DOTILUM-436797 format. One record per residue (C-alpha): residue number from 1; x, y, z; residue in one letter. Coordinates in Angstrom, 2 decimals. Example, Ala and Ser with C-alpha at 12.3 -4.5 7.8 and 13.67 -1.06 7.14 Angstrom:
2
R     i        xx        yy        zz   aa
R     1     12.30     -4.50      7.80    A
R     2     13.67     -1.06      7.14    S
This chain:
281
R     i        xx        yy        zz   aa
R     1    101.87   -126.87   -265.74    M
R     2    100.92   -127.06   -269.41    S
R     3     97.64   -125.24   -270.14    P
R     4     96.38   -127.75   -272.66    A
R     5     96.57   -131.31   -273.80    Q
R     6     97.47   -132.24   -277.36    G
R     7     98.65   -130.00   -280.20    R
R     8     97.12   -127.05   -282.00    S
R     9     97.57   -125.57   -285.48    P
R    10     99.77   -122.91   -283.84    H
R    11    102.22   -125.29   -282.15    A
R    12    104.94   -124.48   -284.68    G
R    13    104.71   -120.80   -283.77    A
R    14    105.22   -121.71   -280.12    A
R    15    108.44   -123.57   -280.95    R
R    16    110.00   -120.80   -283.02    T
R    17    110.06   -118.23   -280.23    G
R    18    108.66   -114.72   -280.09    P
R    19    108.68   -111.90   -282.58    Q
R    20    110.13   -108.71   -281.08    Q
R    21    108.34   -105.45   -281.78    A
R    22    108.39   -101.85   -280.60    T
R    23    105.55    -99.38   -280.96    V
R    24    106.05    -95.62   -280.81    A
R    25    103.37    -95.05   -278.20    G
R    26    101.93    -91.71   -277.14    P
R    27    104.21    -91.68   -274.08    R
R    28    107.36    -93.18   -275.57    G
R    29    108.55    -96.51   -276.98    P
R    30    106.87    -99.72   -275.85    V
R    31    108.64   -103.00   -276.59    A
R    32    106.73   -106.25   -276.61    Y
R    33    107.01   -109.90   -277.54    E
R    34    104.49   -111.61   -279.80    R
R    35    104.03   -115.37   -279.64    W
R    36    101.90   -117.91   -281.47    G
R    37     98.52   -117.50   -283.13    G
R    38     94.89   -117.50   -282.15    G
R    39     92.74   -115.15   -280.07    P
R    40     94.83   -112.21   -278.80    P
R    41     95.96   -112.27   -275.18    L
R    42     97.86   -109.44   -273.48    L
R    43    100.03   -110.30   -270.45    L
R    44    100.83   -107.45   -268.04    L
R    45    103.50   -108.14   -265.42    A
R    46    104.30   -106.42   -262.15    G
R    47    106.75   -103.96   -260.64    L
R    48    110.04   -103.59   -262.51    G
R    49    109.14   -106.36   -264.93    S
R    50    110.03   -107.03   -268.52    R
R    51    108.22   -109.56   -270.68    A
R    52    110.80   -112.17   -269.64    R
R    53    109.20   -112.38   -266.17    L
R    54    106.58   -114.69   -267.64    W
R    55    109.19   -117.40   -268.24    G
R    56    107.74   -120.30   -270.24    E
R    57    104.12   -119.21   -269.92    L
R    58    103.94   -117.31   -273.26    P
R    59    105.40   -120.32   -275.07    R
R    60    102.79   -122.59   -273.50    L
R    61     99.93   -120.22   -274.24    L
R    62    101.09   -119.72   -277.85    A
R    63     99.47   -123.04   -278.72    D
R    64     96.10   -121.35   -278.19    R
R    65     96.61   -117.57   -278.32    F
R    66     98.44   -114.75   -280.00    T
R    67    100.33   -113.71   -276.86    V
R    68    101.44   -110.08   -276.47    L
R    69    103.85   -109.45   -273.59    A
R    70    105.19   -105.87   -273.19    P
R    71    108.02   -104.48   -271.11    D
R    72    106.53   -102.06   -268.60    N
R    73    107.26    -98.34   -269.01    R
R    74    110.78    -97.55   -267.81    G
R    75    112.38   -100.99   -268.17    V
R    76    113.79   -103.09   -271.00    G
R    77    112.81   -101.85   -274.43    G
R    78    110.28    -99.45   -272.89    S
R    79    112.87    -97.18   -271.27    R
R    80    112.57    -93.48   -271.93    G
R    81    109.51    -91.41   -272.67    G
R    82    107.28    -89.96   -270.01    E
R    83    107.42    -91.04   -266.38    R
R    84    105.41    -94.08   -265.33    F
R    85    101.82    -93.72   -264.21    T
R    86     99.12    -96.38   -264.02    L
R    87     96.96    -94.46   -266.48    A
R    88     99.89    -93.96   -268.82    G
R    89    100.79    -97.65   -268.62    A
R    90     97.21    -98.48   -269.62    A
R    91     97.62    -96.20   -272.64    D
R    92    100.88    -98.01   -273.47    D
R    93     99.01   -101.33   -273.32    A
R    94     96.30   -100.03   -275.63    A
R    95     99.01    -98.95   -278.07    A
R    96    100.43   -102.49   -278.07    V
R    97     97.00   -103.98   -278.85    I
R    98     96.49   -101.54   -281.70    A
R    99    100.01   -102.09   -283.06    H
R   100     99.41   -105.85   -283.07    A
R   101     96.54   -105.27   -285.47    G
R   102     93.71   -106.53   -283.29    V
R   103     90.58   -104.73   -282.12    D
R   104     90.49   -106.19   -278.60    A
R   105     92.36   -108.71   -276.48    A
R   106     91.88   -110.80   -273.42    G
R   107     94.04   -109.26   -270.71    V
R   108     95.80   -110.95   -267.80    V
R   109     97.52   -108.68   -265.29    G
R   110     99.30   -109.67   -262.10    V
R   111    100.23   -107.46   -259.15    S
R   112    101.00   -103.98   -260.56    M
R   113    100.09   -105.46   -263.93    G
R   114     96.63   -106.16   -262.52    G
R   115     96.23   -102.47   -261.72    L
R   116     97.33   -101.59   -265.26    I
R   117     94.87   -104.13   -266.66    A
R   118     92.02   -102.58   -264.68    C
R   119     92.98    -99.10   -265.85    Q
R   120     93.09   -100.40   -269.42    L
R   121     89.55   -101.76   -269.09    A
R   122     88.38    -98.40   -267.71    V
R   123     90.23    -96.10   -270.13    R
R   124     90.03    -98.24   -273.27    H
R   125     86.96   -100.47   -272.83    P
R   126     86.79   -101.44   -276.50    D
R   127     90.34   -102.85   -276.31    A
R   128     89.57   -105.44   -273.60    V
R   129     87.38   -108.45   -274.34    S
R   130     87.95   -110.24   -271.02    R
R   131     89.86   -109.22   -267.91    L
R   132     91.84   -111.34   -265.44    V
R   133     93.37   -109.39   -262.54    A
R   134     95.45   -111.19   -259.92    A
R   135     97.02   -110.16   -256.61    S
R   136     96.07   -106.48   -256.71    C
R   137     93.90   -104.05   -254.77    A
R   138     91.45   -101.32   -255.74    A
R   139     93.01    -98.81   -253.36    T
R   140     96.24    -98.36   -251.44    V
R   141     96.28    -99.23   -247.73    T
R   142     98.80    -98.64   -244.92    P
R   143    100.03   -102.22   -245.34    S
R   144    100.66   -101.60   -249.04    H
R   145    102.73    -98.53   -248.15    Q
R   146    104.90   -100.70   -245.90    R
R   147    105.30   -103.24   -248.69    V
R   148    106.35   -100.49   -251.08    M
R   149    108.85    -99.22   -248.53    R
R   150    110.34   -102.73   -248.50    F
R   151    110.77   -102.59   -252.28    F
R   152    112.30    -99.13   -252.04    E
R   153    114.90   -100.42   -249.58    I
R   154    115.49   -103.55   -251.65    A
R   155    115.95   -101.61   -254.90    F
R   156    118.27    -98.97   -253.41    T
R   157    120.32   -100.88   -250.82    R
R   158    120.64   -104.39   -252.22    L
R   159    122.22   -105.72   -255.36    E
R   160    119.55   -106.73   -257.93    P
R   161    120.06   -110.46   -257.37    A
R   162    119.85   -109.97   -253.59    E
R   163    116.64   -107.96   -253.94    A
R   164    115.12   -110.72   -256.07    A
R   165    116.07   -113.37   -253.53    E
R   166    114.50   -111.31   -250.75    A
R   167    111.29   -110.92   -252.74    F
R   168    110.96   -114.68   -253.24    M
R   169    110.25   -115.00   -249.51    A
R   170    106.95   -113.18   -250.15    F
R   171    106.21   -114.20   -253.73    A
R   172    105.51   -117.87   -252.96    F
R   173    103.96   -119.64   -250.01    A
R   174    106.36   -121.76   -247.98    S
R   175    104.72   -125.04   -248.97    A
R   176    105.09   -124.23   -252.67    F
R   177    108.66   -122.99   -252.29    A
R   178    109.65   -126.14   -250.41    D
R   179    108.03   -128.39   -253.02    K
R   180    109.39   -126.54   -256.07    Y
R   181    112.70   -124.91   -255.04    P
R   182    114.15   -124.91   -258.56    S
R   183    111.06   -123.10   -259.86    F
R   184    111.50   -120.40   -257.22    V
R   185    115.22   -120.13   -258.04    D
R   186    114.33   -119.57   -261.69    Q
R   187    111.69   -117.00   -260.74    A
R   188    114.32   -115.07   -258.80    A
R   189    116.56   -114.97   -261.87    K
R   190    113.70   -113.77   -264.09    L
R   191    112.75   -111.03   -261.63    W
R   192    116.33   -109.78   -261.10    T
R   193    116.59   -106.22   -262.40    L
R   194    119.15   -105.30   -265.01    D
R   195    121.20   -102.39   -263.63    P
R   196    119.87   -100.11   -266.37    D
R   197    116.30   -100.93   -265.33    D
R   198    116.67    -99.80   -261.71    R
R   199    115.82    -96.11   -262.39    P
R   200    112.67    -97.10   -264.26    G
R   201    111.62    -99.55   -261.55    A
R   202    112.07    -96.83   -258.94    L
R   203    109.91    -94.49   -261.03    Q
R   204    107.20    -97.16   -261.10    Q
R   205    107.48    -97.55   -257.34    L
R   206    107.34    -93.78   -256.81    E
R   207    104.12    -93.62   -258.82    A
R   208    102.57    -96.37   -256.69    L
R   209    103.68    -94.70   -253.47    Q
R   210    101.62    -91.64   -254.35    T
R   211     98.60    -93.89   -253.93    G
R   212     95.61    -94.93   -256.02    W
R   213     91.90    -95.47   -255.57    D
R   214     90.01    -97.17   -258.40    M
R   215     86.93    -98.19   -256.45    R
R   216     84.56    -95.74   -258.13    A
R   217     85.91    -95.98   -261.67    E
R   218     85.91    -99.80   -261.69    L
R   219     82.13    -99.62   -261.95    A
R   220     82.72    -98.65   -265.59    A
R   221     84.39   -101.98   -266.48    V
R   222     82.07   -103.50   -269.06    A
R   223     83.80   -106.77   -269.96    C
R   224     83.62   -110.09   -268.10    P
R   225     86.18   -110.15   -265.30    A
R   226     87.87   -112.82   -263.19    L
R   227     89.78   -111.67   -260.10    V
R   228     92.29   -113.95   -258.35    L
R   229     93.80   -113.72   -254.87    A
R   230     96.18   -115.85   -252.84    G
R   231     94.81   -116.98   -249.50    E
R   232     98.09   -116.12   -247.76    Y
R   233     99.33   -113.26   -249.95    D
R   234    101.53   -111.13   -247.63    P
R   235    101.83   -108.28   -250.15    L
R   236     98.18   -107.77   -251.14    V
R   237     95.70   -109.27   -248.68    A
R   238     93.00   -111.46   -250.18    A
R   239     90.39   -109.17   -248.60    A
R   240     91.79   -106.21   -250.55    A
R   241     91.62   -108.15   -253.82    T
R   242     88.08   -109.26   -252.96    R
R   243     87.17   -105.58   -252.58    E
R   244     88.50   -104.93   -256.09    L
R   245     86.34   -107.75   -257.45    A
R   246     83.29   -106.33   -255.68    A
R   247     83.83   -102.98   -257.40    A
R   248     83.67   -104.54   -260.91    I
R   249     80.14   -105.32   -262.07    P
R   250     79.46   -109.09   -262.02    E
R   251     83.15   -109.98   -261.60    A
R   252     83.99   -113.51   -260.51    R
R   253     86.30   -113.78   -257.49    F
R   254     88.53   -116.78   -256.82    R
R   255     90.68   -117.14   -253.71    E
R   256     93.42   -119.72   -254.30    V
R   257     93.89   -121.89   -251.19    P
R   258     97.40   -121.94   -249.76    G
R   259     98.79   -119.47   -252.31    A
R   260    100.79   -116.33   -251.63    A
R   261    101.39   -113.58   -254.24    H
R   262    102.20   -115.67   -257.33    S
R   263     98.77   -117.23   -257.71    V
R   264     99.04   -118.17   -261.40    L
R   265    102.05   -120.37   -260.63    A
R   266    100.94   -121.59   -257.21    E
R   267     97.48   -122.54   -258.45    G
R   268     99.04   -125.04   -260.85    G
R   269     97.48   -126.57   -263.95    A
R   270     93.96   -126.58   -262.50    A
R   271     93.89   -122.82   -262.00    L
R   272     95.60   -122.12   -265.32    L
R   273     93.02   -124.21   -267.14    N
R   274     90.25   -122.36   -265.31    E
R   275     91.72   -119.04   -266.45    V
R   276     92.06   -120.27   -270.03    L
R   277     88.47   -121.52   -270.08    E
R   278     87.33   -118.10   -268.87    F
R   279     89.37   -116.32   -271.56    L
R   280     88.11   -118.59   -274.34    L
R   281     84.43   -118.57   -273.37    T
């Protein structure tokens, strides 16, 4: 699932691994990884996620981009500080971009990270050059509340590895999981919460359970936007993600056939190349 063919001037940076950095943000510390060189690209992951959730993707993208991958507020190196909110997480993301010494970045956000990315584009429009939001919705629905109740039960009643295994049943479509079982096994390991991250993940979940509605404010997004949905996403229905795309002026919407929640992985090299072309245009 390599995003490019051949080598770039930044290939050496991709091989050497990430630089680790922490910025003293307005709401507390924000830890992030920095990979490679090239146009800046900020990756925002979902619920309970550290930068490690992205697996090999930052290394692959480092051949073309300066990749910035933060730990979300409350987990990893971003523990402490104020309680998680979507608006606050957007401010954290803006602090990472500024700390990296760039004026603006392309932003890719998935699931809860997609909500943060949208908030970033609304609250800090000059910091976002292009926006990719995947598997997220403009407003909370009754089905989302049931999904969040599932995560509450998983986080509080299951061991972290068990919760991650349970989530994999929804993260990937059956056809993908059957074809790439080792990939799904690795994804479960990457998503497994460290015990010290559970309180922060629950704070994130609590913030989401209070609800959100971005439909009106998304009209203020001024940058080009690409919105991705999985055809069979059981966590965020494709129709809900399509509604988010409709709220962003001139946003492109792409429904990935046969995909569930993890559209960037399930869409394979073809989708990844489409995303990269959009970011580099």
